[in-house]
TITORBA-446342 format. One record per residue (C-alpha): residue in three letters; residue number from 0; x, y negated, z. Coordinates in steps of 0.001 Angstrom, whole numbers, plus 500000, padded with zeros to 6 digits. Each point is the difference from the previous one (the first is absolute). Layout:
<recs>
+-------+------+--------+--------+--------+
: lomar : voba :      X :      Y :      Z :
+-------+------+--------+--------+--------+
:   ALA :  NUM :      X :      Y :      Z :
...
+-------+------+--------+--------+--------+
</recs>
This chain:
<recs>
+-------+------+--------+--------+--------+
: lomar : voba :      X :      Y :      Z :
+-------+------+--------+--------+--------+
:   MET :    0 : 561227 : 910608 : 704280 :
:   GLN :    1 : 499296 : 497353 : 502485 :
:   PRO :    2 : 502785 : 497865 : 501726 :
:   GLU :    3 : 500336 : 500518 : 503732 :
:   ILE :    4 : 502272 : 499073 : 502938 :
:   ILE :    5 : 502580 : 502571 : 500157 :
:   ARG :    6 : 502480 : 501108 : 502456 :
:   ILE :    7 : 503611 : 501121 : 499281 :
:   HIS :    8 : 501973 : 502223 : 502360 :
:   LYS :    9 : 503599 : 498991 : 500406 :
:   PRO :   10 : 502300 : 502886 : 500875 :
:   GLY :   11 : 502907 : 499471 : 502191 :
:   PRO :   12 : 501180 : 500252 : 503631 :
:   LYS :   13 : 497190 : 497787 : 501152 :
:   HIS :   14 : 496973 : 501109 : 497850 :
:   ARG :   15 : 497493 : 497419 : 499272 :
:   THR :   16 : 497052 : 499329 : 497887 :
:   THR :   17 : 499474 : 496796 : 498085 :
:   TYR :   18 : 496601 : 498732 : 499489 :
:   TYR :   19 : 499436 : 497541 : 496967 :
:   THR :   20 : 497223 : 497560 : 499699 :
:   THR :   21 : 501199 : 499378 : 496525 :
:   MET :   22 : 498211 : 502435 : 497738 :
:   VAL :   23 : 502455 : 502602 : 498676 :
:   ILE :   24 : 498737 : 502620 : 497383 :
:   ASN :   25 : 502221 : 502893 : 499339 :
:   LEU :   26 : 498818 : 501389 : 496606 :
:   SER :   27 : 501640 : 503296 : 500363 :
:   GLU :   28 : 498779 : 500549 : 503620 :
:   GLN :   29 : 497774 : 502662 : 498659 :
:   HIS :   30 : 501457 : 501975 : 497177 :
:   SER :   31 : 499284 : 498894 : 496654 :
:   LEU :   32 : 501973 : 499296 : 496663 :
:   VAL :   33 : 501370 : 496829 : 501786 :
:   SER :   34 : 502201 : 502549 : 502101 :
:   ASN :   35 : 501169 : 501586 : 496782 :
:   TRP :   36 : 501014 : 496663 : 498491 :
:   VAL :   37 : 501841 : 498710 : 503259 :
:   ALA :   38 : 501923 : 503280 : 500117 :
:   GLU :   39 : 501049 : 499484 : 496359 :
:   LEU :   40 : 501041 : 496553 : 500746 :
:   ARG :   41 : 502319 : 501262 : 502908 :
:   ASP :   42 : 501414 : 502999 : 497937 :
:   THR :   43 : 503498 : 499267 : 498956 :
:   GLU :   44 : 499649 : 502435 : 496964 :
:   ILE :   45 : 496678 : 498482 : 498774 :
:   GLN :   46 : 500664 : 496260 : 500728 :
:   VAL :   47 : 502811 : 499775 : 497440 :
:   ASP :   48 : 497231 : 499982 : 497420 :
:   ARG :   49 : 499318 : 496295 : 500044 :
:   MET :   50 : 496717 : 500154 : 497932 :
:   ARG :   51 : 498541 : 502770 : 502414 :
:   PHE :   52 : 501246 : 498006 : 502889 :
:   ARG :   53 : 498155 : 496886 : 498792 :
:   ARG :   54 : 496958 : 501801 : 499035 :
:   ASN :   55 : 499646 : 501626 : 503478 :
:   LEU :   56 : 500370 : 496547 : 501560 :
:   GLU :   57 : 497062 : 498831 : 497619 :
:   ARG :   58 : 497882 : 502955 : 500873 :
:   ILE :   59 : 500165 : 499098 : 503729 :
:   GLY :   60 : 499042 : 496420 : 498868 :
:   GLU :   61 : 496974 : 501402 : 498204 :
:   VAL :   62 : 498906 : 502000 : 503083 :
:   ALA :   63 : 500524 : 496972 : 502150 :
:   ALA :   64 : 497878 : 497882 : 497735 :
:   TYR :   65 : 497174 : 502346 : 499947 :
:   GLU :   66 : 499915 : 500199 : 503912 :
:   ILE :   67 : 500275 : 496207 : 500458 :
:   SER :   68 : 497226 : 499304 : 497536 :
:   LYS :   69 : 497611 : 501831 : 502519 :
:   LEU :   70 : 500560 : 497220 : 502428 :
:   LEU :   71 : 499525 : 497103 : 497607 :
:   ALA :   72 : 496848 : 497942 : 499488 :
:   TRP :   73 : 497558 : 501419 : 497432 :
:   GLU :   74 : 496661 : 498572 : 498529 :
:   GLU :   75 : 496933 : 501570 : 498315 :
:   ARG :   76 : 499723 : 499279 : 496299 :
:   GLU :   77 : 497483 : 501012 : 497248 :
:   ILE :   78 : 501964 : 501591 : 497154 :
:   THR :   79 : 498579 : 500385 : 496523 :
:   THR :   80 : 500481 : 503346 : 498327 :
:   PRO :   81 : 499125 : 501116 : 496400 :
:   LEU :   82 : 496919 : 501692 : 501488 :
:   GLY :   83 : 498937 : 497762 : 502869 :
:   THR :   84 : 501314 : 498450 : 503088 :
:   SER :   85 : 501984 : 501288 : 503007 :
:   PRO :   86 : 500424 : 498267 : 503467 :
:   SER :   87 : 503620 : 500137 : 500715 :
:   LYS :   88 : 502557 : 499028 : 502679 :
:   MET :   89 : 502847 : 497875 : 498709 :
:   LEU :   90 : 503115 : 498519 : 501586 :
:   LYS :   91 : 499002 : 496392 : 501078 :
:   ASP :   92 : 503410 : 498528 : 499757 :
:   GLN :   93 : 503358 : 501110 : 498588 :
:   PRO :   94 : 502916 : 500086 : 502317 :
:   VAL :   95 : 503492 : 498455 : 499574 :
:   LEU :   96 : 502649 : 502652 : 499403 :
:   ALA :   97 : 503397 : 498858 : 501240 :
:   THR :   98 : 503336 : 501901 : 499603 :
:   ILE :   99 : 503489 : 499634 : 501290 :
:   LEU :  100 : 502489 : 500259 : 496967 :
:   ARG :  101 : 501234 : 502217 : 498843 :
:   ALA :  102 : 499318 : 503228 : 501944 :
:   GLY :  103 : 496408 : 499143 : 500509 :
:   LEU :  104 : 499051 : 500099 : 496326 :
:   PRO :  105 : 499091 : 503617 : 499519 :
:   LEU :  106 : 497663 : 499944 : 503117 :
:   HIS :  107 : 498621 : 496577 : 498525 :
:   GLN :  108 : 499214 : 501655 : 496715 :
:   GLY :  109 : 498055 : 502721 : 501867 :
:   LEU :  110 : 497999 : 497342 : 501561 :
:   LEU :  111 : 499452 : 498311 : 496812 :
:   ASN :  112 : 498961 : 503084 : 498154 :
:   TYR :  113 : 496859 : 499999 : 502440 :
:   PHE :  114 : 499563 : 496224 : 500678 :
:   ASP :  115 : 500554 : 499262 : 496217 :
:   ARG :  116 : 498581 : 496619 : 500195 :
:   ALA :  117 : 501770 : 498678 : 503048 :
:   ASP :  118 : 502110 : 497043 : 500109 :
:   ASN :  119 : 503657 : 500578 : 500839 :
:   ALA :  120 : 502852 : 498604 : 502062 :
:   PHE :  121 : 503759 : 500573 : 499677 :
:   ILE :  122 : 502402 : 499522 : 502949 :
:   SER :  123 : 503840 : 500222 : 499812 :
:   ALA :  124 : 500871 : 501143 : 503668 :
:   TYR :  125 : 503181 : 501980 : 500469 :
:   ARG :  126 : 502655 : 500743 : 502607 :
:   LYS :  127 : 503019 : 497665 : 499648 :
:   HIS :  128 : 502725 : 501970 : 501590 :
:   HIS :  129 : 503007 : 498430 : 501811 :
:   ARG :  130 : 503603 : 501430 : 500313 :
:   ASP :  131 : 499350 : 500847 : 503634 :
:   GLY :  132 : 497396 : 502503 : 498946 :
:   THR :  133 : 497011 : 497774 : 501061 :
:   PHE :  134 : 497273 : 498629 : 497772 :
:   GLU :  135 : 497729 : 497256 : 499669 :
:   ILE :  136 : 496597 : 500012 : 497976 :
:   SER :  137 : 500332 : 497641 : 496928 :
:   LEU :  138 : 496808 : 498846 : 498382 :
:   ASP :  139 : 500995 : 498300 : 496632 :
:   TYR :  140 : 496868 : 500108 : 497849 :
:   VAL :  141 : 496347 : 500143 : 500334 :
:   SER :  142 : 497402 : 499662 : 497302 :
:   CYS :  143 : 496236 : 500525 : 501160 :
:   PRO :  144 : 496454 : 498755 : 499275 :
:   SER :  145 : 497704 : 498288 : 502668 :
:   LEU :  146 : 499709 : 502182 : 503055 :
:   GLU :  147 : 497409 : 498073 : 501649 :
:   ASN :  148 : 497466 : 502412 : 501845 :
:   ARG :  149 : 501109 : 502951 : 497697 :
:   VAL :  150 : 501057 : 503522 : 500858 :
:   VAL :  151 : 503779 : 500364 : 499414 :
:   ILE :  152 : 501634 : 503357 : 499539 :
:   VAL :  153 : 503809 : 500137 : 500281 :
:   ALA :  154 : 502017 : 502870 : 498450 :
:   ASP :  155 : 503180 : 500867 : 501238 :
:   PRO :  156 : 501343 : 503706 : 499949 :
:   MET :  157 : 501977 : 500137 : 503251 :
:   LEU :  158 : 498832 : 498264 : 503337 :
:   ALA :  159 : 503344 : 500324 : 501765 :
:   THR :  160 : 500788 : 497042 : 502496 :
:   GLY :  161 : 496893 : 498095 : 498768 :
:   SER :  162 : 501941 : 496830 : 499634 :
:   SER :  163 : 499611 : 499505 : 496245 :
:   LEU :  164 : 496235 : 500692 : 500183 :
:   VAL :  165 : 499367 : 497842 : 502875 :
:   LYS :  166 : 501959 : 497005 : 498468 :
:   THR :  167 : 498031 : 500598 : 496793 :
:   ILE :  168 : 496528 : 500165 : 501754 :
:   GLN :  169 : 500923 : 496781 : 502161 :
:   TYR :  170 : 500887 : 498425 : 496605 :
:   LEU :  171 : 496828 : 501004 : 498353 :
:   ARG :  172 : 498071 : 498721 : 503122 :
:   ASP :  173 : 501538 : 496511 : 499541 :
:   GLU :  174 : 498865 : 499893 : 496432 :
:   GLY :  175 : 496405 : 500915 : 500658 :
:   LYS :  176 : 497834 : 501543 : 502617 :
:   PRO :  177 : 499171 : 503634 : 498794 :
:   SER :  178 : 496900 : 501594 : 501452 :
:   GLU :  179 : 502036 : 503082 : 500678 :
:   ILE :  180 : 503162 : 501628 : 499128 :
:   HIS :  181 : 500952 : 503733 : 499289 :
:   ILE :  182 : 503526 : 501412 : 499542 :
:   VAL :  183 : 500445 : 502861 : 497922 :
:   CYS :  184 : 503461 : 502123 : 500461 :
:   ALA :  185 : 501142 : 503380 : 499190 :
:   ILE :  186 : 501735 : 500696 : 503229 :
:   ALA :  187 : 499705 : 497885 : 503084 :
:   CYS :  188 : 502190 : 500136 : 503199 :
:   THR :  189 : 498717 : 499700 : 503388 :
:   VAL :  190 : 502471 : 497122 : 500870 :
:   GLY :  191 : 498542 : 498057 : 496864 :
:   ILE :  192 : 496517 : 500778 : 500882 :
:   GLU :  193 : 500647 : 498481 : 503639 :
:   TYR :  194 : 501572 : 497015 : 498522 :
:   VAL :  195 : 497107 : 499207 : 497754 :
:   HIS :  196 : 497627 : 500701 : 502712 :
:   ARG :  197 : 501731 : 497366 : 502195 :
:   SER :  198 : 500166 : 497471 : 497248 :
:   GLU :  199 : 496696 : 500813 : 498086 :
:   PRO :  200 : 497751 : 501872 : 502183 :
:   LYS :  201 : 496950 : 499720 : 497560 :
:   VAL :  202 : 501818 : 501563 : 496958 :
:   LYS :  203 : 498908 : 503479 : 498806 :
:   ILE :  204 : 502877 : 502397 : 499065 :
:   TRP :  205 : 499498 : 502838 : 497569 :
:   CYS :  206 : 502970 : 502324 : 499478 :
:   GLY :  207 : 500729 : 503367 : 498457 :
:   ALA :  208 : 501784 : 501261 : 503149 :
:   ILE :  209 : 501633 : 498706 : 503262 :
:   ASP :  210 : 503509 : 500544 : 501227 :
:   ASP :  211 : 501277 : 499305 : 503483 :
:   GLU :  212 : 503804 : 499338 : 499472 :
:   LEU :  213 : 501830 : 496866 : 498721 :
:   THR :  214 : 503700 : 499779 : 499540 :
:   ALA :  215 : 502116 : 497121 : 501273 :
:   LYS :  216 : 500045 : 498594 : 496398 :
:   GLY :  217 : 496204 : 500061 : 499793 :
:   TYR :  218 : 499292 : 503066 : 497967 :
:   ILE :  219 : 497176 : 502443 : 500742 :
:   VAL :  220 : 500944 : 503697 : 501028 :
:   PRO :  221 : 499246 : 502343 : 498368 :
:   GLY :  222 : 498378 : 497379 : 497737 :
:   LEU :  223 : 500907 : 500590 : 496171 :
:   GLY :  224 : 503097 : 497473 : 499406 :
:   ASP :  225 : 499803 : 496963 : 498079 :
:   ALA :  226 : 496657 : 499696 : 498227 :
:   GLY :  227 : 501000 : 497174 : 497698 :
:   ASP :  228 : 503184 : 501841 : 498896 :
:   LEU :  229 : 498301 : 503358 : 499489 :
:   ALA :  230 : 497147 : 498283 : 497880 :
:   TYR :  231 : 502176 : 497626 : 497861 :
:   GLY :  232 : 503694 : 500927 : 500553 :
:   THR :  233 : 502842 : 498679 : 502332 :
:   LYS :  234 : 500344 : 496202 : 500442 :
:   GLN :  235 : 503066 : 497912 : 500763 :
:   GLN :  236 : 499641 : 497715 : 502997 :
:   MET :  237 : 500399 : 496346 : 498958 :
+-------+------+--------+--------+--------+
</recs>
């Protein structure tokens, strides 16, 4: 599966088609097991099984890792076997796997299952809600290795408004100069894709599905609900 420039048709009174120079790859555009996993993530009867919910996110991360690996730099190496030698292609450099806590952990684990020698970064970015119903993105904690000239893959299950991802990416760019950045999410909203496109046009987005609607409170419709709560239990806003 090769990334390509996609177009998304936005229904409504004034039909319009949005073209993205940002590369957006919908992993379930052609029917595959990813479609099944996304359906289970959405299903209110199935998503109550937290272990299954986390595992389905992990599986999407594994598929994304496999597809992203096709775009990374490789080198020829001579491998010694018990019976001789074999010319082989090996990944030249390990990427940095970054995740937004806590909801991104299952996706991150899926990426790590395949890029099992990668360095890792952890970011605490969340919506800090106000009494009037508005919210701001709070970024309280970042732990990451050197990002200089490295491929960075950021895991966040829901690309809704795009605010937390853009703020995270801008912070990572301040810490170093990654050679390229990939975003991996289970579900992306067209509103969030557009916001990322305006702020970070060179970023590649890999998603399990694309939804068009976003509520006034910033939740994707039909979406799947709160991924962090479904994976790890409800939280109390502090």
